[in-house]
C-alpha positions in Angstrom: -2.2 -33.4 -27.8 0.3 -31.4 -25.8 -0.8 -28.4 -23.8 1.5 -25.3 -23.8 1.5 -22.8 -21.0 3.8 -20.2 -22.6 1.1 -17.6 -22.9 0.2 -18.1 -19.2 3.8 -17.6 -18.1 4.0 -14.5 -20.3 0.9 -13.0 -18.8 2.2 -13.7 -15.2 5.4 -11.9 -16.1 3.5 -8.9 -17.6 1.3 -8.6 -14.5 4.3 -9.1 -12.1 2.3 -12.0 -10.6 4.0 -14.9 -8.8 2.9 -18.5 -9.4 1.8 -18.7 -5.7 -0.6 -15.9 -6.3 -2.0 -17.7 -9.3 -2.5 -20.8 -7.3 -4.6 -18.9 -4.8 -6.5 -16.9 -7.4 -7.3 -19.9 -9.5 -8.0 -22.1 -6.5 -5.8 -24.9 -7.8 -3.5 -27.1 -5.8 0.2 -26.7 -5.5 0.5 -30.1 -7.1 -1.3 -28.9 -10.2 1.1 -26.0 -10.5 4.1 -28.2 -10.0 2.8 -30.6 -12.7 2.6 -27.6 -15.2 6.1 -26.5 -14.2 7.4 -30.0 -14.8 5.6 -30.1 -18.2 7.3 -26.8 -19.1 10.7 -28.1 -18.1 10.4 -31.3 -20.1 9.1 -29.4 -23.1 12.1 -27.0 -23.1 14.5 -30.0 -22.9 12.9 -31.7 -25.9 13.0 -28.5 -28.1 
């Protein structure tokens, strides 16, 4: 089952929040964010 992060990216945009701030606020690693970004990029290519 694929996970979609579209709502997350929309919320970040609405709140004028950068991904680096999300990384710090959520206490996740930069690698985890990069993986989500890669997933987003590959999903957009397959659409």
